TORTOR-27093 format. One record per residue: x, y, z of N, C-alpha, C in turn; residue number from 0. Coordinates in steps of 0.05 Angstrom, whole numbers. Each point is the difference from the previous one (the first is absolute). Layout:
% TORTOR-27093
nc1  nc2  nc3  cac1  cac2  cac3  cc1  cc2  cc3  seq
X  Y  Z  X  Y  Z  X  Y  Z  NUM
...
***
This chain:
% TORTOR-27093
nc1  nc2  nc3  cac1  cac2  cac3  cc1  cc2  cc3  seq
99  -529  -21  -19  23  1  -34  -2  16  0
0  5  27  -28  -12  14  -25  0  -9  1
-13  -6  -1  -34  -6  -12  -11  30  6  2
-21  12  -7  -8  14  4  -19  -1  21  3
-1  20  25  -22  -6  25  -23  22  -14  4
2  15  -17  -30  -3  -13  -26  -17  0  5
-15  2  14  -22  -9  -12  -3  0  -30  6
-16  -30  -10  1  1  -30  -10  20  -17  7
-26  7  20  -17  9  -14  17  29  -5  8
16  8  18  11  38  -3  22  -7  -23  9
13  -19  -5  17  -10  -18  -18  10  -20  10
-21  -17  -5  -5  1  -25  -23  27  -1  11
-4  10  16  -6  33  -10  10  14  -5  12
32  8  20  22  8  -8  8  -3  -29  13
-1  -17  -10  9  -20  -28  -16  18  -17  14
-27  3  -2  -21  15  -17  1  26  5  15
9  11  21  4  29  -5  29  7  -12  16
16  -13  10  27  1  -16  3  -2  -32  17
-25  -18  -12  -3  -3  -23  -19  14  -13  18
-11  7  1  -22  37  2  18  17  -5  19
13  11  20  18  25  -3  21  -7  -19  20
10  -21  -5  28  -2  -18  -15  3  -24  21
-21  -8  -10  -11  -4  -23  -13  37  -6  22
-14  10  16  -9  20  5  28  29  -3  23
15  -13  5  22  20  4  18  -6  -26  24
-5  -17  -17  18  -4  -26  -18  -5  -29  25
-31  12  10  -18  11  -16  8  28  -6  26
9  7  21  -3  35  8  14  10  -27  27
0  24  -4  13  15  -21  16  28  21  28
25  4  -6  22  -25  -3  -2  -21  17  29
7  -28  3  3  -16  15  5  12  32  30
-8  -19  20  14  9  30  -11  -24  16  31
18  3  30  9  -21  17  -15  4  30  32
-5  -8  7  2  0  34  27  -5  18  33
15  7  5  24  -7  17  -5  -11  26  34
-22  3  4  -2  -15  35  -1  -29  -15  35
-3  -10  -35  0  -28  -3  39  -7  3  36
15  24  -2  31  -15  7  5  -16  11  37
-17  0  24  7  -8  24  -6  -33  12  38
6  -19  -26  -3  -29  12  26  -8  16  39
2  -23  1  25  -14  16  22  13  -13  40
8  -3  -27  18  14  -13  10  18  2  41
-26  23  -12  -6  27  10  25  6  28  42
-14  -2  20  2  6  33  30  1  -5  43
12  -30  -9  27  3  9  28  11  -23  44
-17  10  -23  15  15  -20  -3  24  14  45
-19  12  13  -3  31  16  16  0  23  46
3  -23  11  19  -3  16  34  9  -4  47
2  -14  -31  31  10  0  -5  23  -22  48
-20  15  -7  -1  29  -7  7  15  28  49
-11  -2  25  0  13  20  34  -3  9  50
8  -23  -5  29  2  -4  25  14  -10  51
-13  9  -25  25  15  -22  7  11  12  52
31  14  -6  14  30  -1  -21  25  -3  53
-4  -14  -25  -25  21  -11  -33  11  14  54
-6  -16  13  -24  4  3  2  13  34  55
-1  24  2  1  19  18  -26  3  23  56
-24  -15  -13  -22  18  22  -2  -15  22  57
2  -36  4  6  2  19  19  -1  26  58
10  7  -17  31  13  21  -6  33  4  59
-11  1  -15  -3  34  12  -26  10  23  60
-26  -25  -6  -8  10  22  8  -18  31  61
17  -20  1  7  -12  23  24  21  -1  62
9  17  -5  20  23  9  -21  10  18  63
-16  1  4  -27  31  -1  -12  -29  34  64
-6  -12  -6  -4  -18  20  22  -4  25  65
21  -6  -17  22  -10  26  17  23  11  66
3  31  -17  16  9  9  -18  35  11  67
-28  -12  -13  -14  34  8  -29  -11  21  68
3  -15  9  -21  -15  12  -11  19  22  69
15  20  13  -2  20  21  -15  11  -12  70
12  16  -26  -21  24  -12  -28  -16  0  71
-12  -9  -14  -17  -25  -9  -9  5  20  72
1  -12  22  -18  -9  26  -7  27  19  73
10  20  -4  0  21  4  -19  13  -1  74
-4  5  -35  -28  7  -6  -22  -24  8  75
-2  -16  -1  -15  -31  3  -10  17  36  76
10  2  25  -4  1  15  3  38  7  77
-1  12  -12  -8  26  7  -15  15  13  78
-32  -17  -1  -22  17  18  3  -20  31  79
19  -30  -6  -4  -10  22  -17  -15  11  80
-18  -4  -27  -31  -17  10  5  -30  -5  81
-11  -24  7  -2  -24  -3  1  -3  -35  82
10  -18  -17  -12  3  -24  9  -31  -12  83
-14  -6  -25  -3  -22  -15  22  -4  -18  84
20  -14  -8  19  -2  -26  -11  -13  -9  85
-10  7  -25  -10  -22  -23  25  3  -20  86
6  -30  -9  15  7  -30  -12  -11  -21  87
-6  8  -22  -6  -3  -20  21  -32  -16  88
-9  -20  -9  10  -17  -9  26  1  7  89
3  -18  32  17  -4  20  19  -18  -3  90
-9  -17  -22  28  -26  -4  10  -9  23  91
24  -2  1  19  1  22  9  14  15  92
-19  18  3  11  29  13  34  5  7  93
17  -5  -26  28  9  10  14  28  5  94
-24  22  -14  8  31  5  -11  7  31  95
-28  -24  5  -15  14  20  18  -12  27  96
14  -8  -4  4  -19  35  21  22  14  97
13  15  -23  22  24  15  -19  29  18  98
-28  1  -13  -13  11  8  -13  -10  24  99
-12  -21  -11  1  -14  27  8  7  33  100
26  -14  -11  17  -1  31  12  27  9  101
-8  15  -15  4  33  7  -28  12  21  102
-26  -4  -18  -21  -2  13  0  -9  24  103
4  -22  13  -3  -20  14  20  9  34  104
22  8  -21  29  16  22  -3  28  11  105
-19  16  -13  -11  30  5  -32  -8  18  106
-7  -33  0  -16  -4  20  -39  9  -16  107
12  5  -26  -20  9  -17  -27  -18  8  108
-30  7  0  -26  -1  10  -9  -13  -32  109
-4  -21  -13  -2  -10  -23  -8  -27  -12  110
-18  -4  -12  0  -27  -19  17  2  -20  111
5  -25  -10  10  2  -24  -8  -30  -12  112
-20  18  -24  -22  -12  -12  13  -7  -33  113
9  -25  -9  2  -2  -27  -10  -13  -13  114
-6  13  -24  -21  -13  -14  11  -11  -34  115
-9  -20  -9  2  -20  -23  -17  -21  -5  116
6  0  -27  -25  -12  -16  7  -31  8  117
25  -10  -1  18  -27  10  -6  -5  32  118
-15  -20  -2  -10  -1  36  29  -13  11  119
8  -25  -17  34  -10  4  30  20  6  120
-8  17  -18  25  20  17  -12  9  26  121
-25  14  3  0  4  28  -1  -10  15  122
-5  -26  -2  11  -16  18  26  -2  10  123
19  -12  -25  29  6  13  8  25  14  124
-10  28  -10  13  20  4  -21  -2  31  125
-19  -4  11  -8  3  30  11  -29  19  126
13  -11  -13  20  -20  11  27  9  8  127
8  14  -19  24  17  4  6  19  18  128
-24  19  0  -4  16  13  0  -2  25  129
-13  -29  6  -10  -5  20  25  -4  29  130
25  -19  -28  15  -7  20  31  27  11  131
-5  13  -28  20  31  2  -9  20  13  132
-30  0  0  -10  21  16  -22  -1  21  133
4  -20  12  -25  -18  14  -12  23  23  134
4  18  2  -15  28  13  -12  12  -18  135
5  3  -33  -23  14  -23  -20  -21  10  136
-35  28  -8  -20  5  -6  -9  -14  -42  137
-5  -17  9  1  -4  -39  -22  -14  6  138
-20  13  -23  -28  -8  -17  9  -14  -21  139
-3  -23  -16  6  -8  -28  -31  13  -7  140
0  7  -28  -20  -1  -23  4  -4  -22  141
-16  -11  -10  4  -24  -25  -16  11  -12  142
7  8  -32  -27  15  -14  17  26  -15  143
-30  8  -12  3  23  -17  7  21  13  144
18  23  0  14  23  3  -28  18  17  145
-25  4  -19  -15  7  15  -25  -8  14  146
1  -23  -12  -22  -15  24  17  0  26  147
22  1  1  19  -8  29  1  25  9  148
9  21  0  -5  29  -3  -28  -4  18  149
-18  -2  -10  -33  0  14  -8  -13  24  150
16  -32  2  9  -14  10  8  2  28  151
25  18  -4  20  22  21  -12  17  12  152
-21  20  -11  -9  11  7  -30  -5  23  153
-4  -21  -10  -27  -18  19  19  -2  28  154
18  -10  -6  22  -20  27  8  27  18  155
0  14  -3  11  27  20  -8  28  -14  156
-8  16  16  1  36  2  28  12  -3  157
19  -17  3  31  20  -1  6  8  -22  158
18  22  -6  11  12  -27  12  -25  -7  159
-1  12  -32  12  -20  -18  18  2  -8  160
25  -10  -5  24  14  -16  3  -43  -15  161
-3  20  -40  7  -21  -13  22  2  -19  162
10  -17  -1  22  -5  -8  -1  -16  -31  163
5  21  -20  7  -21  -33  19  7  -8  164
24  -16  7  35  2  -3  2  -8  -26  165
28  0  -17  15  -9  -15  -10  11  -28  166
-12  22  -2  -4  13  -34  -25  -13  -11  167
-10  -16  24  -30  -15  -20  -22  23  -13  168
1  18  12  -13  10  -11  14  14  -32  169
19  5  -15  11  5  -20  3  -22  -19  170
-25  -20  9  -4  -26  -24  -30  10  -2  171
-17  17  5  -25  9  -12  10  13  -24  172
-26  12  -14  5  26  -25  -23  21  26  173
20  25  -18  -4  17  24  -26  8  4  174
-24  -16  -22  -31  6  13  -7  -15  33  175
11  -30  -15  1  -17  22  12  5  30  176
29  11  -2  11  10  27  -25  21  18  177
-11  22  -18  -18  15  8  -23  -12  14  178
-16  -16  -17  -19  -23  13  9  -14  25  179
20  -10  -7  13  -9  22  -1  12  24  180
20  20  -1  -1  21  30  -19  12  11  181
-26  0  -15  -22  11  -2  -18  -21  20  182
6  -25  -7  -22  -18  15  12  -9  17  183
30  13  2  14  -11  29  -16  21  25  184
5  35  -14  -9  17  12  -36  -14  20  185
-10  -6  -22  -30  -9  9  3  -13  25  186
26  -21  0  -1  -18  18  11  8  28  187
7  24  -3  11  16  27  -16  24  15  188
-3  -1  22  -7  23  12  19  26  9  189
-10  26  1  13  18  -3  20  8  16  190
33  -6  -2  16  0  20  20  -22  -14  191
-8  -21  1  12  -20  -13  25  4  -16  192
10  -19  4  30  -3  -24  4  -20  -16  193
15  14  -27  0  -25  -21  35  5  -1  194
18  -18  -1  27  -4  -2  4  -17  -33  195
-4  11  -10  12  -4  -32  28  6  -8  196
0  -24  -18  43  1  -8  -11  12  -28  197
22  7  -14  1  25  -17  30  -6  -16  198
8  -13  -18  16  3  -23  9  24  -12  199
19  13  14  8  33  -21  4  3  -24  200
-15  17  -24  26  5  -16  30  2  12  201
10  -8  -29  31  1  0  19  -10  -19  202
25  2  2  15  -2  -23  -18  -31  -23  203
-10  16  -22  -1  -27  -5  -2  -34  -12  204
25  2  -4  21  -22  -2  -6  -10  26  205
7  10  15  -9  -16  22  -20  -14  6  206
-22  13  -5  -20  -11  -3  -10  -28  -23  207
12  10  -28  -4  -23  -19  7  -24  7  208
39  9  15  5  -26  10  -10  -23  9  209
-11  23  25  -16  -22  21  -24  -17  -9  210
-6  2  -28  -28  -20  -12  11  -7  -21  211
23  6  -10  21  -19  -25  19  -8  7  212
9  -16  16  20  -8  20  20  -15  -31  213
28  -4  3  10  -7  -16  1  -33  -4  214
-9  -16  26  4  -17  7  -27  -20  -13  215
-17  19  -13  -34  0  -7  -8  -17  16  216
0  0  27  -17  1  19  -24  4  3  217
-9  29  -3  -23  7  -18  -11  -12  -15  218
10  3  -32  -7  -19  -18  -11  -24  13  219
5  -21  9  -7  -21  2  -23  1  17  220
-2  15  14  -18  9  30  -29  3  -34  221
6  23  1  -26  6  -26  -11  -15  -15  222
19  -19  -18  -3  -21  -13  -15  -31  13  223
4  6  25  -8  -29  7  -35  0  8  224
-5  27  -2  -27  -4  -10  -13  -13  -18  225
21  -4  -21  -12  -11  -27  2  -32  10  226
22  -12  19  1  -21  0  -17  -10  19  227
-17  17  14  -19  -12  21  -19  4  -15  228
-12  15  -11  -20  2  -22  1  -26  -16  229
18  -15  -7  2  -27  -19  -8  -21  20  230
9  -2  34  6  -22  14  -26  -4  8  231
-20  25  0  -17  7  19  -27  -7  -12  232
1  14  -28  -24  7  -16  6  -24  -27  233
15  -14  -2  1  -11  -16  -1  9  -31  234
23  28  4  13  14  -22  17  -6  -24  235
14  3  -17  26  -8  -15  20  29  0  236
2  7  11  17  26  2  33  -13  -5  237
6  15  -26  35  -11  -1  13  26  12  238
4  -6  26  13  25  9  26  17  -14  239
17  -15  -13  20  7  -18  -9  19  -10  240
-26  -2  -9  -11  28  -22  1  16  8  241
-6  13  18  6  22  20  21  8  11  242
0  26  4  23  13  11  -17  29  24  243
18  4  25  -5  17  16  10  30  -7  244
-28  11  1  17  34  -11  -9  16  31  245
27  19  7  -5  32  12  -5  17  1  246
-9  16  7  -1  28  -10  4  11  25  247
4  38  6  -6  3  19  -5  37  -8  248
-20  16  8  3  24  -12  -2  16  21  249
19  20  -3  18  20  26  -27  17  2  250
-11  -1  -14  -13  33  6  -28  -10  19  251
-20  -20  -18  -15  -7  22  5  -16  27  252
18  -19  -3  10  -18  19  -10  -24  -9  253
-10  -5  -29  -6  -31  5  11  -13  -14  254
11  -19  19  16  -29  -9  -21  -25  -11  255
4  -4  -22  -18  -22  -7  11  -31  -21  256
0  -17  7  11  -19  -15  -23  -13  -15  257
11  -18  -26  -21  -5  -5  11  -39  -17  258
-8  -8  -14  10  -20  -12  -3  2  -23  259
25  -18  -19  -3  15  -35  -11  -31  -14  260
-14  9  -17  -7  -31  -25  22  8  -18  261
12  -20  -2  34  3  -20  -6  -22  -28  262
-31  -3  -10  -14  4  -17  -30  -13  -4  263
-5  -2  -22  -23  3  -1  -11  -34  8  264
-20  -2  18  -5  -25  14  -32  -6  -1  265
-5  -21  7  -34  -4  9  11  -17  26  266
-8  4  22  -9  -18  28  -25  -1  10  267
5  -38  3  -29  -7  9  8  6  21  268
-25  10  25  -9  -5  27  -14  -8  10  269
-2  -27  11  -24  -20  4  -21  2  -25  270
17  6  -21  -20  -11  -19  -10  26  -20  271
8  25  12  -7  31  -15  22  7  -14  272
0  11  -21  33  4  -22  5  26  6  273
20  11  12  1  30  9  26  0  -33  274
-14  28  -11  19  3  -17  23  23  13  275
34  1  -17  15  13  18  16  8  -29  276
-12  29  -4  29  13  -26  29  -4  13  277
11  7  -29  45  -4  8  -14  29  12  278
22  0  16  -2  22  27  -8  7  12  279
-27  -1  -3  -31  3  21  16  -2  22  280
-11  17  26  -6  5  20  -7  -14  17  281
4  -5  31  -22  -7  16  8  21  16  282
-19  12  23  12  19  12  -4  -16  31  283
18  -5  14  -2  -20  27  -8  22  29  284
22  17  -1  3  18  22  11  19  12  285
-8  27  7  4  24  12  19  1  24  286
20  15  1  5  4  25  11  27  -2  287
-18  16  14  -1  30  0  24  17  23  288
13  25  -13  18  4  21  -20  26  2  289
13  14  25  -12  25  10  22  19  9  290
-8  34  -8  1  17  15  -7  3  29  291
11  18  13  -17  11  25  -26  15  -4  292
1  20  -30  -27  1  -7  -9  -15  -9  293
1  -15  -7  -23  -28  -12  -11  -11  22  294
16  -7  15  -10  -14  32  -27  29  17  295
5  20  -9  -9  23  24  -34  4  -14  296
9  -10  -35  -25  6  -12  -21  -18  10  297
15  -27  -7  -20  -30  6  -3  0  27  298
8  10  22  -10  11  27  -27  13  -1  299
2  23  -11  -16  16  8  -17  -8  -17  300
-3  -7  -26  -20  -11  -12  -17  -23  10  301
11  -11  14  -8  -34  15  -17  8  30  302
4  35  12  -11  -12  21  20  21  34  303
26  -3  -15  16  -10  29  23  35  -5  304
14  -6  22  15  25  0  23  -4  7  305
27  -1  -16  29  -10  15  2  10  21  306
11  -10  23  16  0  18  29  4  12  307
8  -12  -15  26  -7  -11  15  -23  -17  308
31  -7  4  7  -18  -21  19  -8  15  309
13  -31  -14  25  -7  16  9  -5  -34  310
29  0  -2  10  -5  -32  23  -11  8  311
9  -26  -15  23  -10  6  28  11  -10  312
25  -7  9  17  16  -1  15  11  -20  313
-5  -9  -26  -4  5  -27  -20  20  -12  314
-13  4  14  -26  12  -16  -14  -22  -8  315
-2  -24  -1  -13  0  -33  -28  -16  10  316
-13  -2  27  -15  -11  2  -22  8  24  317
-24  7  9  4  18  21  -38  -14  7  318
3  -4  36  -22  -9  4  -24  32  15  319
-13  -1  -16  -21  28  4  -24  -2  20  320
-6  14  22  -9  -1  13  -30  16  7  321
-27  -16  -13  -14  23  -8  -31  -3  26  322
0  22  11  -29  -2  20  -23  16  -17  323
-18  -29  3  -27  5  -16  -10  26  13  324
-9  22  -25  -18  20  2  -32  -4  16  325
-5  21  12  -29  -2  13  -20  10  -18  326
***
């Protein structure tokens, strides 16, 4: 494993925040964890395996949209014929976006691609990749927090904005958090700007549950890896075999929630702080919210947007909803 390229001071600050968040969550009642800490090197690898599982339909569903309904997306984005900045929140490697970018270039759309990510390394890799594959693409990489970078994008250009938030990531927020996020997004846009947001739709409950509770146990390993990370980075003494993964889905609310369960009464030391777990006690890990079209319309209206259209995959399992910022 290569040594970290982060400055030592940043590593120490990140570890301090990790410790504070872990202890705060485990002292809550009920106990909670922050899902962002799933993604260490091992967690990243496990999540790659999850995305390749036959049960995990989400990535394939949205990819279906970007591969096969690219023209429908582009028609809405280009409807008024004016130049625009195409901004992607949490761009990563832009695997899905590549199809849209190529289509827009082929149609000679006047736009600049502005990927936003908190990882400067990922943006460097993406910039190099796109420079080779699409040398004619205008690209401005923005490293930092979503909303800070949206403000920067507004200062860089007065053109209308098209903001993409893909992957169903809004579903990883509790209902109140999703409203707050979408309202803040609206505050950073001008009337007429567009948000393209991915939503995983309500469907057969077993299909959803299987996607988060695979028979091979990869999702369980992904969630339990957080305890291994806490052991390694915070000097804890979790016995991971004393915990199990539990998943449930409520088809009425659309909430798919993951937990880890303590299989026995036990005390765990985290950097000298003792945390008690009762037998069968649950630690709430993450929500993956599923939406109906009415849910999406209500969220848009509450947040200051009007829905201009939507593009859905061939199975009707996932939709990218196009919202226009109201006056």
